[in-house]
N, C-alpha and C positions, 0 to 999 in steps of 0.2 A: 126710729132710726135717726142716726146722729150723723149731721152733714159737716164735711171739711169743705170750704171755698177757699181755693188757691188761685194765682197765678202770678207773675214776673209783676216785681214792682213797677207802676205806673202804667197797667194792663186794664184798667177799669174794674178791678177786684170789690172797691168799696162800693162803686156804683150797681155791680152786680149784685154783689150781697145784699144792698139794700132793696132791691128789686123783689130778691128772692124772701127777705126777711118781713116786706110788705104782704105777704099772706098770712092770714089769720091763723094758721096752723103752725107756723114757724118763729121761732127766737133765733138770730144770728147776732153773736158777739163780735167785735170788729177788731181783732188784731189783738184778744186776748191770749196771751203767752203764758198764764199760770195756771191753768189746768182748772180754774173757776168756771169755765163753761159748762164743764159737765156738772154744776149745779143752779145752771141760771135756771130762772123764770122766766115765763112766759107761755110760748107756743107748745103746742104737743111734741113738735120734732125741733132740738135744739141743734145748732152749728156754731161754728167758729170761722172767721175768714182770717187767713194767714198768707202773706206773700213769700213765695219761694225764688231763690234759696234764703233770702234774708231772715226769714222767721222760722223755718221750716225746712228740712231735709228727709231724704229716706232713712239714714242713718247718721251716725256722728262719724264713722269710720268711712262712710262712703265721702260724707261732706269734706273732709279733711284731704283726700284723693283727689276729688273733682276740682277742688279750688285749685290745688297745685297744679294738674293737668291742664286746666281752663286758663289760668293765669298767664301761663307759658303761651299758649295757643292765640288767646286774645292779645297778648303784648305784641306778637310777633306778626298777627295779620291787622293790627289796629292802623299802622301809618297806611294801609290801602284804604284807608277810612277817612283820609285827612279833609277831605270836603267838606266832610258833615260836622268834624270835629268841633265841639263847643269850647276846647281849649283849656278844661280844668285840668291841673299838675297834681292835686294831691286827692286822694279819697276820704270823705266824711269817716271818722271811727265809730262804727259802731256794732252791736254784738250780733251775730247771723246764727243760724238754724238752733234756736230756741226751744222748738220742738220738733219733733222726730215722727214723719208719717205714717213709720213703722209702725209706732205705738199707736197711732188712731186707726189704722188699720188691723190690727191685733184685738180690736173691739169689734166684734161681728156684725153691731148695726151700722157701722160707721159706711158712707159714700163719700167719693170726693168729686167735686164740681170744679172744672178749671175754666178760667178765663184765658185766651190766645189773641194776642194784638198783633199786628204787623211790627215788625222789628225796628222799622226807621221812627215806627211814634215812641217806640219803649224807649230805645237808647237814647233818643235825643230828649225824651222828658227826663229819663233817669239823669243825664249829664245836666240839663238847664234848670231842674227844680229839686232833683234829688242832690247836687254838687258832687258829680262823682267824674272823674276822668272817662275818656273814651273805653280805654281796655276795661274797667272795670263795669262799664255800663254794657259792654258785651260779654262778660263774663257772665253778668246776672242775668241777662236774656238768654244765652244758651245754657247756662246749668237749668233756669226753668224749664226750658224747652227739654232738656234731657229727663228730668223728674217728671214731666207729665207724659213723654215719651215710655220711660220705665212702668209707669203706672195704667198705662193703656196696653202694655204687653203682659204684666205680671196680673192685673186684678181689673181685666176687661169688664167684668158684671158688677163692679164697684165704681168704676170710673167713665165721668164724662166729660165732655167739652163743649165749651160755645165759644164761636170766634166774636171777638168784640165787635167788628164790623157789622157783624149779622146781626148782634143784640141791640144795636142802637140804629140799625137802617128797618129792619123789621121785628122790632121787640116783641109782639105778641105772639107771631110764630114761633120765637127761640124761646119763649117761655111758657107756653103752652107745650112745647117739647119737653122742657126742663121739667115741667109739671107732672107728666105723663110720666118720665122715668124716674121721679121721686114717689109717684104712686099717690098725687096730690090732685084736686080739681083746679083750675085755673081761676084765678080773680084778678078782677081789671085793678083793682089797687095796686098791681105790683106794676103797671105801667108808668105810674106818676115819677118814679126816682127819687122821691122825698126822703132827706136824710139830715140829719144834721150838719152837715157838710153841702148837702146840693138841696136848692130850694127849686124844684122844677114843675111846671105845669104839665110837660111833657118831656119825652126822650129826645132829644135833636139828634136828626139822622147826621147832620155836618158833622158830627164828632169823630165819625169814621175817617173822615180825610180821603184826600186823594194819595193811590199808592205812587210810591216813590221806587221807578222800575228801575231806576240806575241804581240806587242802593241795593235793593232785595237781588239785582244781578252780583252787586261785589258779595253780599251774603252768600247766594249760591256757590259762588266761585271760592271764597274763602272758608266755608264750611260748609263742603258739600254735604255730609251726612247728616248733619244739624238740620239744612234745609230741606233734605227727603222727609225728614222727620217732622217738620213743620209743615211741610204739605199734606202729607198723611193725616196729620192730626186736625188740619182745615177741613180737608174732604169728610172726616167722619165726626164733623160738629154736630151737637143738635140743633134741629131748626135749619139746616141748611137745605137749600133749594136745589 
């Protein structure tokens, strides 16, 4: 089995990848975009964690078309989110979509696991810690959602998703469900969240945060089709009660 872990930036992908990588039979590389992950040493099952759409897309043509489409949509709707705007005026320049998910899926052993976090948390963090303006933060969350939705529709047997809020609130339930989907036995070491970036004795359920219902209502109004996809993906998440 080869595993690709994806999620929008600032949506818990690093923590989730670390938890999966704590399984003794799994070795995960963090955001390796060179292809070297295919020769990684370690666990019996190899994987890589990448953020969408920053580091991976479905295809090059789809990436170009989606960015143009979503830039216009996000710019049009961004003023409706002025109460949450962190006021960034210029986006950091960074390469996007270095890998293509269709290339991963062309390999028969590849499975894709995704994390999905509430949009208010992702958008705020992309602005605050990622230094991006509001419209760009919205674009990245929206495009990540589109990519996950397309995978759920076109490759349902090879794609699964976990809700970040469920992951930190009830990690054992979610990780047991992930292991079952991957065909692995559960190991308690997966519950520590230990990585070079996080030194945790246990997963903090407070990381789930409180839902911002006003923000979510605006998302549902501004991006109704995306919001339907979000709710559908959340409802089908692994380990969801």
